Backbone atoms as SQL, in Angstrom:
CREATE TABLE atoms (id INTEGER PRIMARY KEY, chain TEXT, resi INTEGER, resn TEXT, atom TEXT, x REAL, y REAL, z REAL);
INSERT INTO atoms VALUES
  (1, 'A', 1, 'MET', 'N', -86.320, 18.890, 7.747),
  (2, 'A', 1, 'MET', 'CA', -87.249, 19.883, 8.029),
  (3, 'A', 1, 'MET', 'C', -88.801, 19.164, 7.711),
  (4, 'A', 2, 'LEU', 'N', -89.235, 18.359, 8.733),
  (5, 'A', 2, 'LEU', 'CA', -90.412, 17.788, 8.998),
  (6, 'A', 2, 'LEU', 'C', -90.523, 16.578, 7.608),
  (7, 'A', 3, 'GLY', 'N', -89.529, 16.080, 7.086),
  (8, 'A', 3, 'GLY', 'CA', -89.512, 15.060, 5.894),
  (9, 'A', 3, 'GLY', 'C', -89.710, 15.823, 4.527),
  (10, 'A', 4, 'ILE', 'N', -90.058, 17.129, 4.627),
  (11, 'A', 4, 'ILE', 'CA', -90.281, 17.854, 3.350),
  (12, 'A', 4, 'ILE', 'C', -89.136, 18.357, 2.467),
  (13, 'A', 5, 'SER', 'N', -88.911, 17.700, 1.385),
  (14, 'A', 5, 'SER', 'CA', -87.512, 18.151, 0.534),
  (15, 'A', 5, 'SER', 'C', -87.839, 19.762, -0.325),
  (16, 'A', 6, 'GLY', 'N', -86.743, 20.138, -0.752),
  (17, 'A', 6, 'GLY', 'CA', -86.992, 21.356, -1.607),
  (18, 'A', 6, 'GLY', 'C', -87.806, 21.079, -2.642),
  (19, 'A', 7, 'GLU', 'N', -88.065, 19.994, -3.275),
  (20, 'A', 7, 'GLU', 'CA', -88.643, 19.787, -4.400),
  (21, 'A', 7, 'GLU', 'C', -90.258, 19.981, -3.998),
  (22, 'A', 8, 'HIS', 'N', -90.429, 19.262, -2.912),
  (23, 'A', 8, 'HIS', 'CA', -92.001, 19.189, -2.231),
  (24, 'A', 8, 'HIS', 'C', -92.461, 20.905, -2.267),
  (25, 'A', 9, 'LEU', 'N', -91.469, 21.593, -1.530),
  (26, 'A', 9, 'LEU', 'CA', -91.710, 23.000, -1.524),
  (27, 'A', 9, 'LEU', 'C', -91.721, 23.829, -2.774),
  (28, 'A', 10, 'LEU', 'N', -91.255, 23.711, -3.739),
  (29, 'A', 10, 'LEU', 'CA', -91.019, 24.258, -4.745),
  (30, 'A', 10, 'LEU', 'C', -92.625, 23.751, -5.458),
  (31, 'A', 11, 'ILE', 'N', -92.952, 22.590, -5.410),
  (32, 'A', 11, 'ILE', 'CA', -94.349, 22.100, -6.306),
  (33, 'A', 11, 'ILE', 'C', -95.398, 22.501, -5.158),
  (34, 'A', 12, 'LEU', 'N', -95.362, 22.918, -3.791),
  (35, 'A', 12, 'LEU', 'CA', -96.361, 23.592, -3.059),
  (36, 'A', 12, 'LEU', 'C', -96.301, 24.804, -3.289),
  (37, 'A', 13, 'GLY', 'N', -95.446, 25.597, -3.665),
  (38, 'A', 13, 'GLY', 'CA', -95.225, 27.043, -3.882),
  (39, 'A', 13, 'GLY', 'C', -96.011, 27.277, -5.464),
  (40, 'A', 14, 'ILE', 'N', -95.663, 26.398, -6.482),
  (41, 'A', 14, 'ILE', 'CA', -96.220, 26.319, -7.505),
  (42, 'A', 14, 'ILE', 'C', -97.681, 26.326, -7.710),
  (43, 'A', 15, 'VAL', 'N', -98.122, 25.381, -7.059),
  (44, 'A', 15, 'VAL', 'CA', -99.752, 25.079, -6.863),
  (45, 'A', 15, 'VAL', 'C', -100.428, 26.450, -5.862),
  (46, 'A', 16, 'LEU', 'N', -99.478, 26.927, -4.830),
  (47, 'A', 16, 'LEU', 'CA', -100.032, 27.982, -4.429),
  (48, 'A', 16, 'LEU', 'C', -100.304, 29.355, -5.185),
  (49, 'A', 17, 'ILE', 'N', -99.364, 29.189, -6.160),
  (50, 'A', 17, 'ILE', 'CA', -99.504, 30.564, -6.951),
  (51, 'A', 17, 'ILE', 'C', -100.547, 30.466, -8.006),
  (52, 'A', 18, 'VAL', 'N', -100.687, 29.111, -8.558),
  (53, 'A', 18, 'VAL', 'CA', -101.573, 28.898, -9.521),
  (54, 'A', 18, 'VAL', 'C', -102.816, 29.118, -9.012),
  (55, 'A', 19, 'PHE', 'N', -103.203, 28.373, -7.913),
  (56, 'A', 19, 'PHE', 'CA', -104.721, 28.236, -7.418),
  (57, 'A', 19, 'PHE', 'C', -104.787, 29.091, -6.440),
  (58, 'A', 20, 'GLY', 'N', -103.772, 29.822, -5.855),
  (59, 'A', 20, 'GLY', 'CA', -104.312, 30.847, -4.673),
  (60, 'A', 20, 'GLY', 'C', -104.673, 30.009, -3.244),
  (61, 'A', 21, 'PRO', 'N', -104.351, 30.830, -1.988),
  (62, 'A', 21, 'PRO', 'CA', -104.690, 30.095, -1.020),
  (63, 'A', 21, 'PRO', 'C', -106.013, 30.019, -0.423),
  (64, 'A', 22, 'ARG', 'N', -107.198, 30.389, -1.279),
  (65, 'A', 22, 'ARG', 'CA', -108.531, 30.335, -1.146),
  (66, 'A', 22, 'ARG', 'C', -108.949, 29.251, -1.637),
  (67, 'A', 23, 'ARG', 'N', -108.562, 28.753, -2.782),
  (68, 'A', 23, 'ARG', 'CA', -108.803, 27.532, -3.607),
  (69, 'A', 23, 'ARG', 'C', -108.537, 26.388, -2.902),
  (70, 'A', 24, 'LEU', 'N', -107.257, 26.437, -2.316),
  (71, 'A', 24, 'LEU', 'CA', -106.637, 25.402, -1.853),
  (72, 'A', 24, 'LEU', 'C', -107.336, 24.268, -1.263),
  (73, 'A', 25, 'PRO', 'N', -108.144, 24.931, -0.133),
  (74, 'A', 25, 'PRO', 'CA', -109.006, 24.134, 0.624),
  (75, 'A', 25, 'PRO', 'C', -110.131, 23.158, 0.020),
  (76, 'A', 26, 'GLN', 'N', -110.584, 23.712, -1.264),
  (77, 'A', 26, 'GLN', 'CA', -111.846, 23.235, -2.193),
  (78, 'A', 26, 'GLN', 'C', -110.907, 22.144, -2.872),
  (79, 'A', 27, 'LEU', 'N', -109.761, 22.635, -3.573),
  (80, 'A', 27, 'LEU', 'CA', -108.968, 21.847, -4.306),
  (81, 'A', 27, 'LEU', 'C', -108.794, 20.549, -3.589),
  (82, 'A', 28, 'GLY', 'N', -108.524, 20.407, -2.346),
  (83, 'A', 28, 'GLY', 'CA', -107.909, 19.493, -1.486),
  (84, 'A', 28, 'GLY', 'C', -109.227, 18.308, -1.247),
  (85, 'A', 29, 'HIS', 'N', -110.278, 19.160, -1.077),
  (86, 'A', 29, 'HIS', 'CA', -111.482, 18.341, -0.443),
  (87, 'A', 29, 'HIS', 'C', -112.067, 17.615, -1.936),
  (88, 'A', 30, 'THR', 'N', -111.724, 18.218, -3.054),
  (89, 'A', 30, 'THR', 'CA', -112.276, 17.564, -4.460),
  (90, 'A', 30, 'THR', 'C', -110.989, 16.474, -4.847),
  (91, 'A', 31, 'MET', 'N', -109.944, 16.692, -4.410),
  (92, 'A', 31, 'MET', 'CA', -109.010, 15.554, -4.661),
  (93, 'A', 31, 'MET', 'C', -109.459, 14.305, -3.727),
  (94, 'A', 32, 'GLY', 'N', -109.496, 14.746, -2.562),
  (95, 'A', 32, 'GLY', 'CA', -110.121, 13.686, -1.521),
  (96, 'A', 32, 'GLY', 'C', -111.159, 12.871, -1.990),
  (97, 'A', 33, 'LYS', 'N', -112.246, 13.660, -2.479),
  (98, 'A', 33, 'LYS', 'CA', -113.242, 12.767, -2.850),
  (99, 'A', 33, 'LYS', 'C', -112.877, 11.932, -3.858),
  (100, 'A', 34, 'ALA', 'N', -112.298, 12.459, -5.029),
  (101, 'A', 34, 'ALA', 'CA', -112.055, 11.837, -6.282),
  (102, 'A', 34, 'ALA', 'C', -111.152, 10.602, -5.976),
  (103, 'A', 35, 'ILE', 'N', -110.214, 10.467, -5.043),
  (104, 'A', 35, 'ILE', 'CA', -109.474, 9.208, -4.756),
  (105, 'A', 35, 'ILE', 'C', -110.148, 8.487, -4.016),
  (106, 'A', 36, 'LYS', 'N', -111.126, 8.854, -2.994),
  (107, 'A', 36, 'LYS', 'CA', -112.138, 8.072, -2.207),
  (108, 'A', 36, 'LYS', 'C', -113.055, 7.204, -3.056),
  (109, 'A', 37, 'ASN', 'N', -113.716, 8.023, -4.408),
  (110, 'A', 37, 'ASN', 'CA', -114.431, 7.129, -5.127),
  (111, 'A', 37, 'ASN', 'C', -113.704, 6.282, -5.887),
  (112, 'A', 38, 'PHE', 'N', -112.481, 6.775, -6.494),
  (113, 'A', 38, 'PHE', 'CA', -111.532, 5.699, -7.107),
  (114, 'A', 38, 'PHE', 'C', -111.319, 4.462, -6.246),
  (115, 'A', 39, 'LYS', 'N', -111.013, 4.502, -5.122),
  (116, 'A', 39, 'LYS', 'CA', -110.910, 3.378, -4.335),
  (117, 'A', 39, 'LYS', 'C', -111.961, 2.668, -4.096),
  (118, 'A', 40, 'ASP', 'N', -113.216, 3.088, -4.205),
  (119, 'A', 40, 'ASP', 'CA', -114.553, 2.498, -3.936),
  (120, 'A', 40, 'ASP', 'C', -114.720, 1.746, -5.025),
  (121, 'A', 41, 'GLY', 'N', -114.577, 2.545, -6.367),
  (122, 'A', 41, 'GLY', 'CA', -114.666, 1.852, -7.776),
  (123, 'A', 41, 'GLY', 'C', -113.902, 0.147, -7.872),
  (124, 'A', 42, 'ILE', 'N', -112.685, 0.506, -7.359),
  (125, 'A', 42, 'ILE', 'CA', -111.605, -0.426, -7.632),
  (126, 'A', 42, 'ILE', 'C', -111.995, -1.574, -6.743),
  (127, 'A', 43, 'ALA', 'N', -112.524, -1.300, -5.498),
  (128, 'A', 43, 'ALA', 'CA', -112.829, -2.504, -4.603),
  (129, 'A', 43, 'ALA', 'C', -114.044, -3.223, -4.933),
  (130, 'A', 44, 'GLY', 'N', -114.838, -2.795, -5.770),
  (131, 'A', 44, 'GLY', 'CA', -115.998, -3.204, -6.130),
  (132, 'A', 44, 'GLY', 'C', -115.760, -4.052, -7.666),
  (133, 'A', 45, 'ILE', 'N', -114.747, -4.109, -8.093),
  (134, 'A', 45, 'ILE', 'CA', -114.691, -4.692, -9.268),
  (135, 'A', 45, 'ILE', 'C', -113.819, -6.127, -8.893),
  (136, 'A', 46, 'GLU', 'N', -114.264, -7.199, -9.395),
  (137, 'A', 46, 'GLU', 'CA', -113.838, -8.692, -8.857),
  (138, 'A', 46, 'GLU', 'C', -113.076, -9.150, -10.090),
  (139, 'A', 47, 'GLU', 'N', -111.822, -9.937, -9.947),
  (140, 'A', 47, 'GLU', 'CA', -111.799, -10.515, -11.077),
  (141, 'A', 47, 'GLU', 'C', -112.421, -11.493, -11.751),
  (142, 'A', 48, 'ALA', 'N', -112.170, -11.490, -13.067),
  (143, 'A', 48, 'ALA', 'CA', -113.026, -12.172, -14.090),
  (144, 'A', 48, 'ALA', 'C', -112.618, -13.724, -13.776),
  (145, 'A', 49, 'SER', 'N', -113.289, -14.597, -13.856),
  (146, 'A', 49, 'SER', 'CA', -113.172, -15.956, -13.513),
  (147, 'A', 49, 'SER', 'C', -114.038, -16.573, -14.669),
  (148, 'A', 50, 'TYR', 'N', -113.130, -17.523, -14.958),
  (149, 'A', 50, 'TYR', 'CA', -113.824, -18.695, -16.463),
  (150, 'A', 50, 'TYR', 'C', -113.650, -19.958, -15.674),
  (151, 'A', 51, 'ARG', 'N', -114.749, -20.598, -16.311),
  (152, 'A', 51, 'ARG', 'CA', -114.703, -22.072, -16.007),
  (153, 'A', 51, 'ARG', 'C', -115.218, -22.505, -17.297),
  (154, 'A', 52, 'LYS', 'N', -114.623, -24.044, -17.629),
  (155, 'A', 52, 'LYS', 'CA', -114.993, -25.024, -18.668),
  (156, 'A', 52, 'LYS', 'C', -116.163, -25.555, -18.613),
  (157, 'A', 53, 'LEU', 'N', -116.940, -25.595, -19.787),
  (158, 'A', 53, 'LEU', 'CA', -118.308, -26.229, -19.455),
  (159, 'A', 53, 'LEU', 'C', -118.062, -27.428, -20.173),
  (160, 'A', 54, 'ASP', 'N', -118.409, -28.672, -19.520),
  (161, 'A', 54, 'ASP', 'CA', -118.312, -29.803, -20.260),
  (162, 'A', 54, 'ASP', 'C', -119.402, -30.544, -20.008),
  (163, 'A', 55, 'SER', 'N', -119.753, -31.461, -20.741),
  (164, 'A', 55, 'SER', 'CA', -121.001, -32.265, -20.905),
  (165, 'A', 55, 'SER', 'C', -121.159, -32.656, -19.269),
  (166, 'A', 56, 'GLN', 'N', -120.188, -33.273, -18.681),
  (167, 'A', 56, 'GLN', 'CA', -120.024, -33.753, -17.449),
  (168, 'A', 56, 'GLN', 'C', -120.380, -32.689, -16.251),
  (169, 'A', 57, 'ASP', 'N', -120.246, -31.412, -16.666),
  (170, 'A', 57, 'ASP', 'CA', -120.792, -30.518, -15.434),
  (171, 'A', 57, 'ASP', 'C', -122.103, -30.112, -15.778),
  (172, 'A', 58, 'ASN', 'N', -122.674, -30.703, -16.640),
  (173, 'A', 58, 'ASN', 'CA', -124.016, -30.021, -17.091),
  (174, 'A', 58, 'ASN', 'C', -124.721, -31.206, -17.496),
  (175, 'A', 59, 'PRO', 'N', -125.321, -31.988, -16.660),
  (176, 'A', 59, 'PRO', 'CA', -125.949, -33.630, -16.862),
  (177, 'A', 59, 'PRO', 'C', -127.387, -33.265, -17.668),
  (178, 'A', 60, 'GLN', 'N', -127.919, -32.205, -17.694),
  (179, 'A', 60, 'GLN', 'CA', -129.001, -31.946, -18.344),
  (180, 'A', 60, 'GLN', 'C', -129.080, -31.855, -19.962),
  (181, 'A', 61, 'LYS', 'N', -127.977, -31.634, -20.271),
  (182, 'A', 61, 'LYS', 'CA', -127.682, -31.276, -21.601),
  (183, 'A', 61, 'LYS', 'C', -126.955, -32.601, -21.961),
  (184, 'A', 62, 'LYS', 'N', -127.634, -33.288, -23.027),
  (185, 'A', 62, 'LYS', 'CA', -127.078, -34.363, -23.366),
  (186, 'A', 62, 'LYS', 'C', -126.195, -34.141, -24.903),
  (187, 'A', 63, 'PRO', 'N', -125.492, -35.143, -25.244),
  (188, 'A', 63, 'PRO', 'CA', -124.814, -34.953, -26.639),
  (189, 'A', 63, 'PRO', 'C', -125.745, -35.230, -27.283),
  (190, 'A', 64, 'PRO', 'N', -125.772, -34.665, -28.864),
  (191, 'A', 64, 'PRO', 'CA', -126.712, -35.282, -29.942),
  (192, 'A', 64, 'PRO', 'C', -126.526, -36.471, -30.042),
  (193, 'A', 65, 'THR', 'N', -127.814, -37.443, -30.268),
  (194, 'A', 65, 'THR', 'CA', -127.566, -38.605, -31.019),
  (195, 'A', 65, 'THR', 'C', -127.486, -39.282, -32.401),
  (196, 'A', 66, 'ASP', 'N', -126.613, -39.980, -32.821),
  (197, 'A', 66, 'ASP', 'CA', -126.038, -40.690, -34.119),
  (198, 'A', 66, 'ASP', 'C', -127.126, -41.201, -34.735),
  (199, 'A', 67, 'THR', 'N', -128.009, -40.375, -35.715),
  (200, 'A', 67, 'THR', 'CA', -129.134, -40.744, -36.523),
  (201, 'A', 67, 'THR', 'C', -128.494, -41.232, -37.963),
  (202, 'A', 68, 'ASP', 'N', -127.568, -41.067, -38.424),
  (203, 'A', 68, 'ASP', 'CA', -127.037, -41.725, -39.567),
  (204, 'A', 68, 'ASP', 'C', -126.542, -43.041, -39.557),
  (205, 'A', 69, 'GLY', 'N', -126.410, -43.662, -38.455),
  (206, 'A', 69, 'GLY', 'CA', -125.840, -45.235, -38.334),
  (207, 'A', 69, 'GLY', 'C', -124.448, -44.920, -38.407),
  (208, 'A', 70, 'GLY', 'N', -123.725, -44.094, -38.072),
  (209, 'A', 70, 'GLY', 'CA', -122.302, -44.236, -37.762),
  (210, 'A', 70, 'GLY', 'C', -121.568, -44.107, -38.922),
  (211, 'A', 71, 'ASN', 'N', -121.949, -44.089, -40.307),
  (212, 'A', 71, 'ASN', 'CA', -121.383, -44.108, -41.500),
  (213, 'A', 71, 'ASN', 'C', -121.019, -43.065, -42.091),
  (214, 'A', 72, 'GLY', 'N', -121.362, -41.572, -41.526),
  (215, 'A', 72, 'GLY', 'CA', -120.763, -40.165, -41.800),
  (216, 'A', 72, 'GLY', 'C', -121.969, -39.811, -42.897),
  (217, 'A', 73, 'ASN', 'N', -122.827, -40.344, -43.195),
  (218, 'A', 73, 'ASN', 'CA', -123.744, -39.800, -44.315),
  (219, 'A', 73, 'ASN', 'C', -125.090, -39.314, -43.852),
  (220, 'A', 74, 'PRO', 'N', -125.674, -38.421, -44.226),
  (221, 'A', 74, 'PRO', 'CA', -127.035, -37.618, -43.728),
  (222, 'A', 74, 'PRO', 'C', -127.955, -38.610, -43.823),
  (223, 'A', 75, 'PRO', 'N', -128.912, -38.732, -42.674),
  (224, 'A', 75, 'PRO', 'CA', -129.982, -39.732, -42.693),
  (225, 'A', 75, 'PRO', 'C', -130.827, -39.339, -43.974),
  (226, 'A', 76, 'THR', 'N', -131.415, -40.509, -44.312),
  (227, 'A', 76, 'THR', 'CA', -132.450, -40.544, -45.405),
  (228, 'A', 76, 'THR', 'C', -133.858, -40.448, -45.018),
  (229, 'A', 77, 'GLY', 'N', -134.594, -40.499, -45.909),
  (230, 'A', 77, 'GLY', 'CA', -136.147, -40.608, -45.231),
  (231, 'A', 77, 'GLY', 'C', -136.462, -41.717, -44.675),
  (232, 'A', 78, 'SER', 'N', -136.016, -42.963, -44.974),
  (233, 'A', 78, 'SER', 'CA', -135.928, -44.158, -43.803),
  (234, 'A', 78, 'SER', 'C', -135.620, -43.969, -42.673),
  (235, 'A', 79, 'GLN', 'N', -134.579, -43.610, -42.529),
  (236, 'A', 79, 'GLN', 'CA', -133.787, -43.454, -41.115),
  (237, 'A', 79, 'GLN', 'C', -134.502, -42.376, -40.312),
  (238, 'A', 80, 'LEU', 'N', -135.003, -41.403, -40.988),
  (239, 'A', 80, 'LEU', 'CA', -135.791, -40.356, -40.070),
  (240, 'A', 80, 'LEU', 'C', -137.351, -40.750, -39.249),
  (241, 'A', 81, 'SER', 'N', -137.954, -41.805, -39.893),
  (242, 'A', 81, 'SER', 'CA', -138.970, -42.230, -39.250),
  (243, 'A', 81, 'SER', 'C', -138.930, -43.229, -38.078);
């Protein structure tokens, strides 16, 4: 029967009893708008993309220079000048 099973008719009957025949068009309109807004919202979301920032990718940022002479000790007053 038009591709509608018994379960679908039962659900439609319960909805008709709960909301009444006068509110069904308004309910359908509201549900249609909600689904459209949901689909529009999902379409606007882009997948997050991540990229690794390396010193090679950013040539303007230079790595820190070695001011301690390579011995691992903090610079002294004579090495700062």
